[in-house]
C-alpha positions in Angstrom: 14.0 -32.1 17.5 13.5 -30.1 20.7 10.1 -29.2 22.1 8.8 -27.7 25.3 5.2 -28.2 26.3 4.0 -26.0 29.1 0.6 -27.3 29.9 -0.8 -29.7 32.5 -2.3 -32.2 30.1 -3.1 -35.8 29.6 -1.5 -37.1 26.4 -2.5 -40.2 24.4 -0.4 -43.2 23.5 0.8 -41.9 20.1 1.8 -38.5 21.6 3.6 -40.2 24.5 5.5 -42.5 22.1 6.5 -39.6 19.9 7.8 -37.5 22.8 9.6 -40.4 24.4 11.4 -41.0 21.1 13.5 -37.9 21.6 16.2 -37.3 24.3 17.4 -34.2 26.1 19.0 -31.4 24.1 21.0 -28.2 24.5 20.4 -25.2 26.6 18.6 -22.1 25.3 19.4 -18.4 25.1 16.8 -15.9 26.4 16.4 -12.3 25.3 13.8 -10.2 27.2 10.4 -11.6 26.3 11.5 -12.6 22.8 13.4 -15.9 22.7 16.7 -16.0 20.7 17.4 -19.5 19.5 20.8 -20.9 18.4 21.3 -23.5 15.7 25.1 -23.3 15.5 26.0 -26.4 17.4 23.6 -29.0 15.9 21.0 -29.2 13.2 18.1 -31.4 12.3 17.2 -33.0 9.0 13.5 -33.4 9.7 12.1 -31.4 12.6 9.1 -33.0 14.1 6.3 -30.8 15.5 4.4 -32.1 18.5 1.0 -30.7 19.1 -1.2 -31.5 22.0 -4.9 -31.4 21.0 -6.6 -31.8 24.3 -5.8 -28.6 26.2 -7.6 -25.6 27.5 -5.8 -23.2 25.0 -4.1 -24.3 21.8 -0.3 -24.4 21.8 1.6 -23.5 18.7 4.1 -25.9 17.2 7.5 -24.6 18.4 10.7 -25.9 16.9 14.0 -25.4 18.8 12.2 -23.3 21.4 11.1 -23.2 25.0 8.9 -20.2 25.8 5.8 -18.9 27.3 4.2 -15.6 26.3 4.3 -14.3 29.9 6.9 -16.4 31.7 10.6 -17.1 31.4 11.6 -20.7 31.8 14.9 -21.5 33.2 16.9 -24.0 31.0 17.4 -26.3 34.0 13.7 -27.0 34.0 14.0 -28.6 30.6 16.0 -31.5 32.0 13.7 -32.4 34.9 11.5 -35.5 34.8 8.0 -34.5 33.7 4.9 -35.5 35.6 1.9 -37.0 33.9 0.0 -33.6 34.1 2.9 -31.2 33.4 5.3 -32.0 30.7 8.5 -30.0 30.2 11.2 -31.6 28.1 13.8 -30.4 25.6 14.8 -33.3 23.4 18.0 -34.2 21.7 18.8 -33.1 18.1 20.3 -35.2 15.5 23.6 -34.2 14.0 22.7 -34.6 10.4 23.2 -31.6 8.1 20.2 -30.0 6.4 20.6 -30.0 2.6 19.3 -26.6 1.5 20.1 -27.0 -2.2 16.4 -27.4 -3.3 15.5 -24.3 -1.3 18.2 -22.2 -2.9 17.3 -23.4 -6.4 13.6 -22.6 -5.8 14.6 -19.2 -4.4 16.8 -18.3 -7.4 13.9 -19.2 -9.8 11.5 -17.0 -7.9 13.9 -14.0 -8.0 14.3 -14.5 -11.8 10.5 -14.6 -12.2 10.3 -11.2 -10.5 12.8 -9.8 -13.0 15.5 -9.5 -10.3 19.3 -10.0 -10.8 22.1 -10.1 -8.2 23.5 -6.7 -9.2 20.2 -4.9 -8.4 20.0 -2.8 -5.2 17.6 -4.6 -2.9 16.2 -4.0 0.6 14.7 -6.6 2.9 12.1 -6.3 5.7 13.6 -8.1 8.7 11.9 -8.8 12.0 14.4 -11.4 13.3 12.0 -14.3 13.2 12.7 -17.5 11.3 10.9 -16.3 8.2 13.0 -13.1 7.7 16.2 -14.8 8.8 15.7 -17.5 6.2 15.1 -14.7 3.7 18.4 -13.0 4.7 20.3 -16.3 4.3 18.9 -17.1 0.9 19.2 -13.5 -0.4 22.8 -13.1 0.8 23.8 -16.4 -0.9 22.0 -15.4 -4.1 23.7 -12.0 -4.1 27.3 -13.3 -3.4 27.0 -16.2 -5.9 25.6 -14.0 -8.6 28.2 -11.3 -8.2 31.0 -13.9 -7.8 32.2 -11.9 -4.8 32.7 -12.7 -1.2 32.8 -10.3 1.8 35.5 -10.4 4.4 35.4 -9.5 8.0 33.7 -6.2 8.5 32.5 -5.9 4.9 28.9 -5.9 3.7 27.4 -7.4 0.6 27.1 -4.7 -2.1 23.6 -3.5 -2.8 21.8 -5.3 0.0 20.1 -3.6 3.0 18.1 -5.1 5.9 15.5 -2.8 7.4 14.5 -3.5 11.0 11.4 -1.7 12.3 11.3 -1.0 16.0 7.5 -0.4 16.6 8.2 0.7 20.2 5.1 -1.1 21.4 7.0 -3.2 23.9 9.7 -2.2 26.4 12.0 -4.8 25.0 11.6 -3.9 21.3 14.7 -1.7 21.1 17.0 -4.3 22.7 15.6 -6.9 20.3 16.1 -4.7 17.3 19.7 -4.1 18.2 20.3 -7.8 18.7 18.7 -8.7 15.4 20.8 -6.0 13.7 23.9 -7.6 15.2 23.0 -11.0 13.9 22.1 -9.8 10.4 25.3 -7.8 10.3 27.3 -10.9 11.0 25.8 -12.4 7.9 27.5 -9.6 5.9 24.2 -7.6 5.4 24.1 -3.9 6.2 21.3 -3.0 8.6 19.2 0.1 9.3 16.8 0.3 12.3 13.7 2.5 11.8 12.1 3.6 15.0 8.3 4.3 15.0 6.9 7.5 16.5 3.3 7.2 17.5 2.3 10.9 17.4 -1.3 10.1 18.5 -0.3 7.7 21.2 -0.3 3.9 21.1 -3.0 2.4 18.9 -6.0 0.8 20.5 -5.8 -3.0 21.1 -8.4 -3.8 18.4 -6.5 -1.9 15.8 -2.9 -2.5 17.0 -1.8 -5.0 14.3 -3.3 -3.0 11.5 -1.7 0.2 12.7 1.6 -1.5 13.3 1.5 -2.9 9.8 0.8 0.5 8.2 3.5 2.1 10.2 5.9 -0.7 9.3 5.4 -0.3 5.5 5.7 3.5 5.8 9.0 3.0 7.5 10.1 0.5 4.8 9.2 3.0 2.0 10.9 5.9 3.7 14.2 4.0 4.2 14.1 2.7 0.6 13.6 6.2 -0.7 16.4 7.6 1.4 18.8 4.9 0.2 17.7 5.0 -3.4 16.5 1.4 -3.4 13.5 0.5 -5.5 13.0 -3.2 -4.5 11.8 -4.5 -1.1 11.7 -8.3 -0.2 9.2 -9.5 2.3 9.3 -12.9 4.0 5.7 -13.9 3.7 5.3 -17.7 3.0 2.7 -20.3 2.1 1.4 -20.7 5.7 0.8 -16.9 5.8 -1.3 -17.3 2.6 -3.3 -20.1 4.2 -4.1 -17.9 7.2 -5.1 -15.0 5.0 -7.4 -17.3 3.0 -9.3 -18.4 6.1 -9.4 -14.8 7.4 -10.8 -13.4 4.2 -13.2 -16.3 3.8 -14.7 -15.4 7.1 -15.0 -11.8 5.9 -16.9 -12.9 2.7 -14.1 -12.0 0.3 -14.6 -12.9 -3.3 -12.2 -15.0 -5.4 -9.9 -12.0 -6.0 -9.4 -11.5 -2.2 -9.0 -15.2 -1.6 -6.1 -15.1 -4.0 -4.1 -13.7 -1.1 -1.0 -11.6 -1.3 0.6 -11.0 -4.7 4.0 -12.4 -5.5 5.1 -9.0 -6.7 3.4 -5.7 -6.5 4.2 -1.9 -6.6 3.4 0.0 -3.4 3.2 3.8 -3.4 4.0 6.1 -0.6 1.1 7.7 1.2 3.3 10.7 2.1 5.6 12.9 0.1 9.1 14.2 1.0 9.4 16.7 -1.8 7.9 17.8 -5.1 10.5 15.7 -6.9 9.5 12.5 -5.2 6.7 12.0 -7.7 8.5 13.1 -10.8 9.4 9.5 -11.6 6.8 7.7 -9.5 7.7 4.0 -9.9 6.8 3.3 -6.3 8.6 0.5 -4.5 8.5 -3.0 -6.0 7.5 -5.4 -3.2 8.5 -9.0 -3.9 7.6 -12.1 -1.8 10.0 -14.8 -3.0 9.0 -17.2 -0.2 5.4 -17.7 -1.0 6.1 -21.3 -2.2 7.9 -22.1 1.0 6.2 -23.6 4.1 7.0 -22.5 7.6 8.8 -25.8 8.2 10.9 -25.1 5.1 12.1 -21.8 6.6 13.0 -23.5 9.9 15.2 -26.0 7.9 16.8 -23.1 6.0 17.8 -21.4 9.3 19.1 -24.7 10.7 21.1 -25.4 7.5 22.6 -21.9 7.7 23.2 -22.1 11.5 21.1 -19.0 11.9 19.5 -17.7 15.1 16.1 -16.1 15.3 13.7 -14.3 17.7 10.1 -15.3 18.5 7.7 -12.4 19.1 5.5 -13.2 22.1 2.6 -11.2 20.6 2.3 -13.9 18.0 0.7 -16.2 20.7 -2.0 -13.7 21.7 -5.5 -15.0 20.9 -6.8 -11.4 20.7 -5.7 -11.3 17.1 -7.5 -13.1 14.3 -4.4 -14.2 12.5 -3.0 -15.8 15.6 -6.2 -17.7 16.3 -6.4 -18.9 12.7 -2.7 -19.9 12.7 -3.1 -22.1 15.8 -6.3 -23.7 14.4 -4.5 -24.4 11.1 -1.7 -26.1 13.0 -4.3 -28.3 14.7 -5.6 -29.3 11.3 -2.3 -29.5 9.4 -2.2 -32.9 7.9 -0.3 -33.2 4.7 -3.5 -33.7 2.7 -5.2 -30.7 4.3 -2.3 -28.4 3.6 -2.0 -29.6 0.0 -5.7 -29.2 -0.8 -5.9 -25.8 0.8 -2.9 -24.6 -1.2 -4.7 -26.0 -4.4 -7.7 -23.8 -3.7 -5.5 -20.8 -3.2 -3.6 -21.6 -6.4 -6.9 -21.8 -8.4 -7.9 -18.4 -6.9 -4.6 -16.9 -7.9 -5.0 -18.2 -11.5 -8.4 -16.6 -11.7 -7.0 -13.3 -10.3 -4.2 -13.5 -12.9 -6.7 -13.8 -15.7 -8.9 -11.0 -14.4 -6.0 -8.6 -14.0 -4.9 -9.4 -17.6 -8.4 -8.6 -18.9 -8.6 -5.4 -16.9 -5.2 -4.3 -18.2 -6.4 -4.6 -21.8 -9.6 -2.8 -21.0 -7.8 0.1 -19.4 -5.5 0.4 -22.5 -8.4 0.3 -25.0 -11.4 1.9 -23.2 -10.1 4.5 -20.8 -8.8 8.0 -21.5 -7.2 9.9 -18.7 -7.3 13.7 -18.9 -4.6 15.8 -17.2 -7.3 17.8 -15.5 -7.9 14.8 -13.2 -10.9 13.0 -14.8 -11.4 9.9 -17.0 -13.6 9.0 -19.9 -14.7 5.4 -20.3 -15.8 4.1 -23.7 -19.0 2.2 -22.9 -19.4 1.0 -26.5 -16.1 -0.9 -26.3 -17.2 -2.5 -23.0 -20.6 -3.4 -24.4 -19.1 -5.0 -27.5 -16.5 -7.0 -25.5 -19.1 -8.8 -23.4 -16.9 -8.8 -20.4 -17.6 -11.1 -17.5 -19.1 -9.4 -14.5 -16.1 -10.2 -12.3 -13.7 -8.6 -14.8 -16.1 -5.6 -15.4 -16.5 -5.0 -11.7 -12.7 -5.1 -11.1 -12.1 -2.8 -14.1 -14.6 -0.3 -12.8 -13.1 -0.4 -9.3 -9.6 0.3 -10.7 -10.8 3.4 -12.6 -12.7 4.8 -9.7 -9.9 4.1 -7.2 -7.5 6.0 -9.5 -9.8 9.0 -9.9 -10.6 9.2 -6.1 -7.0 8.1 -5.2 -8.6 5.9 -2.5 -6.6 2.9 -1.2 -9.6 0.9 0.1 -11.3 -1.5 -2.3 -14.9 -1.1 -3.5 -17.2 -3.7 -2.0 -20.8 -4.8 -1.3 -23.7 -2.7 -2.5 -21.5 0.0 -4.0 -19.8 -2.6 -6.3 -23.2 -4.0 -7.4 -24.5 -0.5 -8.1 -21.5 0.4 -10.2 -21.8 -2.9 -12.1 -25.4 -2.1 -13.0 -24.4 1.4 -14.1 -21.7 0.1 -16.4 -24.1 -2.4 -18.0 -26.5 0.4 -19.0 -25.9 1.3 -22.6 -26.4 4.0 -23.7 -25.8 5.8 -20.4 -28.4 8.4 -19.6 -28.2 8.9 -15.8 -25.6 10.1 -13.3 -24.3 8.4 -10.2 -22.2 9.3 -7.1 -20.3 6.4 -5.6 -16.9 5.6 -4.1 -15.8 9.2 -4.0 -16.6 9.7 -7.7 -19.3 11.3 -9.9 -20.3 9.4 -13.0 -22.4 10.8 -15.8 -22.7 10.7 -19.6 -19.7 12.4 -21.3 -20.8 15.6 -23.0 -21.5 15.1 -26.7 -21.2 11.3 -26.5 -25.0 10.6 -26.5 -24.4 8.1 -23.7 -21.8 6.0 -25.4 -19.1 7.3 -23.0 -19.1 7.8 -19.3 -17.3 10.7 -17.5 -15.7 9.8 -14.2 -14.5 12.6 -12.0 -13.8 13.2 -8.3 -16.9 14.1 -6.3 -16.0 16.9 -3.9 -19.0 16.2 -1.7 -18.1 12.6 -0.8 -16.2 11.4 2.3 -12.6 11.1 1.3 -9.2 10.6 2.8 -7.1 13.7 3.6 -7.4 16.0 0.6 -4.6 18.4 1.3 -1.1 17.9 2.5 1.3 20.8 2.9 5.1 20.4 3.0 8.0 22.7 2.6 10.7 22.1 -0.1 14.0 20.9 1.2 17.3 19.7 -0.3 16.6 16.5 -2.1 18.8 14.1 -3.9 17.2 12.8 -7.0 17.6 9.1 -7.8 20.5 8.3 -10.0 19.5 7.5 -13.5 20.8 3.9 -13.4 18.6 3.2 -10.4 15.4 4.4 -12.2 16.6 2.5 -15.3 17.0 -0.7 -13.2 13.5 -0.4 -11.8 12.0 0.1 -15.2 13.9 -2.9 -16.6 12.9 -5.1 -13.6 9.2 -4.2 -14.1 9.5 -4.9 -17.8 11.2 -8.3 -17.3 8.6 -9.3 -14.6 5.7 -8.3 -16.9 7.2 -10.2 -19.8 7.5 -13.4 -17.7 4.0 -12.9 -16.4 2.5 -12.6 -19.9 3.5 -16.1 -20.7 1.6 -17.5 -17.7 -1.8 -15.9 -18.2 -4.3 -18.8 -18.4 -6.9 -19.4 -21.0 -10.5 -18.7 -19.9 -11.2 -22.4 -20.0 -8.6 -23.0 -17.3 -10.1 -20.4 -14.9 -12.4 -22.2 -12.4 -13.9 -19.4 -10.3 -14.7 -16.7 -12.8 -18.4 -16.7 -12.4 -18.6 -18.0 -8.8 -20.0 -15.9 -6.0 -17.8 -15.3 -3.0 -19.8 -17.7 -0.7 -19.6 -20.5 -3.3 -15.8 -20.7 -3.9 -15.3 -23.5 -1.4 -18.3 -25.4 -2.7 -17.1 -25.1 -6.3 -13.7 -26.3 -5.3 -15.3 -29.4 -3.7 -17.4 -30.0 -6.9 -14.2 -29.8 -9.0 -12.5 -32.3 -6.8 -9.8 -29.9 -5.5 -10.7 -30.7 -1.9 -11.9 -33.8 -0.2 -14.9 -34.0 2.1 -12.7 -33.9 5.2 -10.7 -30.8 4.1 -14.0 -29.1 3.0 -15.5 -29.7 6.5 -12.3 -28.6 8.3 -12.2 -25.3 6.3 -15.9 -24.7 7.0 -15.3 -25.3 10.7 -12.5 -22.8 10.7 -14.6 -20.4 8.7 -17.6 -20.6 11.1 -15.4 -20.2 14.3 -13.7 -17.1 13.0 -17.1 -15.6 11.9 -18.3 -15.9 15.5 -15.1 -14.2 16.8 -15.4 -11.5 14.2 -19.1 -10.8 14.9 -18.5 -10.7 18.7 -15.6 -8.3 18.3 -17.5 -6.1 15.9 -20.5 -5.9 18.2 -18.3 -4.9 21.1 -16.6 -2.3 19.1 -19.9 -0.7 18.0 -21.1 -0.7 21.6 -18.1 0.7 23.4 -16.1 2.8 20.8 -17.3 6.3 20.2 -18.4 7.0 16.7 -15.9 9.0 14.6 -17.1 11.9 12.5 -16.6 11.4 8.8 -15.0 14.4 7.2 -16.4 15.4 3.9 -14.9 17.5 1.2 -16.9 20.4 0.0 -16.5 23.3 -2.3 -15.9 25.7 0.5 -12.9 23.9 2.0 -9.7 25.8 1.9 -6.2 25.6 3.3 -3.6 28.4 3.9 -0.6 28.2 1.6 2.6 30.1 2.1 4.8 31.3 -0.9 7.0 28.4 -2.0 5.1 25.9 0.1 3.9 22.9 -1.9 0.4 21.5 -1.5 -0.7 18.0 -2.6 -4.3 18.7 -3.5 -6.8 15.8 -3.5 -3.8 13.4 -3.9 -3.5 14.3 -7.5 -2.5 17.9 -8.0 0.7 19.5 -6.8 0.3 23.3 -6.4 2.9 25.9 -5.6 2.8 29.7 -5.8 5.1 32.6 -5.1 5.4 36.3 -6.0 7.9 37.0 -8.8 10.1 40.1 -9.3 10.0 39.5 -13.0 7.2 38.7 -15.4 7.2 35.1 -16.6 7.5 34.3 -20.2 3.9 33.1 -20.4 2.8 36.5 -19.0 4.9 38.4 -21.5 3.5 36.5 -24.5 -0.1 36.9 -23.1 0.0 40.6 -22.8 2.8 42.4 -24.7 1.4 45.8 -23.7 2.1 45.1 -20.0 5.6 44.0 -20.6 7.4 47.4 -21.0 5.4 49.1 -18.2 5.5 46.4 -15.6 8.8 44.6 -16.1 11.2 45.1 -13.3 8.7 46.7 -10.9 7.7 45.1 -7.6 4.3 43.5 -7.7 3.7 44.5 -4.1 4.0 48.1 -4.8 1.9 48.4 -8.0 -0.3 45.3 -8.3 -3.1 46.0 -5.8 -5.4 43.4 -7.3 -3.1 40.5 -6.3 -2.1 41.4 -2.8 -2.8 38.5 -0.5 -2.2 40.3 2.8 0.7 41.2 5.0 1.0 37.6 6.0 1.6 36.6 2.4 -0.7 33.7 2.7 -3.1 32.5 0.0 -5.9 30.0 0.2 -6.3 26.8 -1.8 -9.8 25.5 -2.4 -12.1 23.9 -5.1 -13.5 25.8 -7.9 -17.1 26.8 -7.5 -19.9 28.4 -9.6 -19.1 31.9 -8.3 -15.6 31.6 -9.8 -17.1 31.1 -13.2 -19.3 34.1 -12.8 -16.4 36.2 -11.6 -14.3 35.3 -14.7 -17.3 36.2 -16.9 -17.6 39.6 -15.3 -13.8 40.2 -15.3 -13.5 39.4 -19.0 -15.9 42.3 -19.6 -14.3 44.6 -17.0 -12.8 47.7 -18.6 -12.7 50.4 -15.8 -11.3 50.7 -12.3 -14.8 51.2 -11.0 -15.9 47.9 -12.4 -12.8 46.3 -11.1 -13.5 47.7 -7.6 -16.9 45.9 -7.6 -15.4 42.6 -8.6 -12.2 42.6 -6.5 -13.6 44.2 -3.3 -11.1 47.1 -3.2 -12.1 50.1 -1.1 -12.5 53.6 -2.5 -9.3 54.7 -0.7 -7.3 51.9 -2.2 -8.9 52.4 -5.6 -7.6 56.0 -5.6 -4.1 54.6 -5.0 -4.2 52.7 -8.2 -1.7 53.7 -10.9 -1.6 53.4 -14.6 0.5 50.3 -14.1 -2.2 48.7 -12.0 -4.7 49.4 -14.8 -2.4 47.7 -17.2 -2.3 44.8 -14.8 -6.1 44.7 -14.8 -6.0 44.6 -18.6 -3.8 41.5 -18.2 -6.3 39.9 -15.8 -9.1 40.6 -18.3 -7.4 38.9 -21.2 -6.3 36.0 -18.9 -10.0 35.6 -17.9 -11.1 35.5 -21.5 -8.6 32.8 -22.3 -9.6 30.8 -19.1 -13.3 30.9 -20.1 -12.5 29.4 -23.5 -10.6 26.6 -21.8 -13.2 26.0 -19.2 -16.0 25.6 -21.8 -14.2 22.5 -23.0 -14.1 21.0 -19.5 -17.3 19.2 -18.3 -19.0 21.0 -15.6 -18.7 18.1 -13.1 -14.9 18.0 -13.7 -14.5 21.7 -13.1 -15.6 21.4 -9.4 -12.5 19.4 -8.5 -10.0 21.9 -10.0 -7.8 23.7 -7.4 -8.2 27.4 -7.1 -5.9 30.0 -5.5 -7.7 32.8 -3.6 -6.8 35.6 -1.3 -7.7 35.7 2.4 -11.1 37.2 1.5 -11.8 34.4 -0.9 -11.4 36.4 -4.0 -10.1 34.5 -7.0 -6.3 34.9 -7.7 -5.6 32.0 -10.0 -7.0 28.8 -11.6 -3.6 27.3 -12.6 -5.1 24.3 -14.6 -6.5 26.7 -17.2 -3.7 29.3 -17.0 -5.7 32.1 -15.3 -4.0 34.5 -12.9 -4.8 38.0 -11.9 -1.3 39.4 -12.2 1.8 38.7 -14.4 3.9 38.9 -11.2 2.0 36.0 -9.6 3.8 32.7 -10.4 1.6 29.7 -9.9 2.3 26.1 -11.1 0.3 22.9 -11.0 1.1 19.4 -12.0 -1.2 16.4 -12.3 0.7 13.7 -10.5 -1.5 11.1 -8.9 0.4 9.0 -6.3 -1.2 5.7 -7.3 -1.3 5.1 -11.1 -4.3 3.7 -13.0 -4.5 0.0 -12.4 -2.7 0.3 -9.0 0.7 -0.5 -10.6 2.3 -3.8 -11.6 1.2 -6.9 -9.7 1.7 -10.6 -10.2 -0.3 -13.4 -8.7 1.7 -16.3 -10.2 
């Protein structure tokens, strides 16, 4: 085992004996600030990690590596005789071969649990570190063995793609990405490098990791969509779960958050390439097959496969919470501590698995989703089921997140307020929370609750415009594969749902999970105290950083959605409205079938004529730009008046036409007005069946003066030559998609 320690430090007898037990080893390869490590000449059966505890700053345990985050160390220094206060030694490595059989078998089992088979098209997120390089080695072996095929020189494994994201946050990142791509290609894996473009400039230091993570997953999804791949493997492992547990514990997360990252989950793109992207919205299935592997296991896999890897120097920065927790965990990582910490996480995951199962059943039985963008919850079913508060709170959050299409979870006082509301039966009051408006459903006498989007609450970006472009639809067998993978994964998961008697943290408050684990004997007194110490230290760091951010960062204005908001929309341009409706309009030279059936009298007179020449009521201006906004009360009043309108003079008052333009109207325009009148009558009948609260979130097409042109959800439009279409296609499905916390 080779280790380099770069600290002036006094070490004790045990540490000195352990370090003297190893001899000098091989030279290293350096690549910019990231260190490229070779394991091709020798391997180690049991790498030993040396960690010096008495030091000004913690040192991470570094196998096969000599590095410093800000300094290059010449290999010759590793062979010098160390002084008592500055130790620098690269030790010899045993020549025993690492047996990776148990790792490959475990990996194969995890892939089967996710519903994956070797013939499926799969992508991998690769950073070049030991985690992702181990993932590459295991996946390549799984693929080739399963397909009974080998790749020769210059050939790639069929259906396997490595995605390398160059964040462009360091000067060396492009060189490192190219080097990693070369290494992965030598393994027979096709690579694609995605370069990040920071349009608003480099993220601030305090938000750097979060912004980089968001950009990384956007890049993953974009490359997967372009390559028609529906499965993405990520190399998160058991040590990552432990870090996340401590991090979330310090943020007062409940048991669902302490369950950590799911083994498998669907992720949905926050952007849209074309209208067809959402026609079969299965998202990307993200699988973490290494969650049962420790970091030490992954080093052994790389050694056994003679793989090289890169270490990112930013992983040593104490500015980031994860790095601080990682180093602290290494300082506490006895076998017993790691085992008991994983036992708590496993119990949290079992609780999460049970809760998700209950919520899935509740969604199937108690929720009705309307294609107008709102939901109806049957409170009577919830009341009779006597659902535990944790399950009910999670269920409510899932419904509200779907209606508002928000990605952030509902927490704190808002979650408590919603829980109290759902416990009230029958429901007699209304509530605005988490971007939604809740009220008794009309005619239900309080036995059902209506949940619709609140247009007056702070929300994410509500409108996204994009132009249609040539798009290759996914091949049918790719979509069939994804559906089958999801079905197989859910089938496997259904057999693992625990009984309520086996769920330990169902009624436990977030701050009591650790105490309950100690009471149940999951953790010893020493492990309990160690976790509490880590918890308290990170809370101090978090509070100090939060205070500094409040004092020095300017407050950002919160944008709210209101009924007056509008966005210009060109003909043929597609608008994603409130992340749930896709709206597109254009003038038509021919009357649509729907228009013909609606008003047969207009058919003969208007068919074949240009709407611009004869349809004065629908002209949107010389720029051919319409406005998209929310429906408001004035639109309802306008429809009511239009439905009674029978003369051009009445039409002038409603449409705002000048006397000069009114004189230019023709008999054909009057016929078009008759069509608008009948369309308004039909729209009013439809709107009467829609709850008033739900009407406010409907998209409306208006001209530049704000006058109503169309309400596509109820089929109203002013002119048969105006072609408007709308589709209810929320990006994130109810329940957030498939997830597995096994």
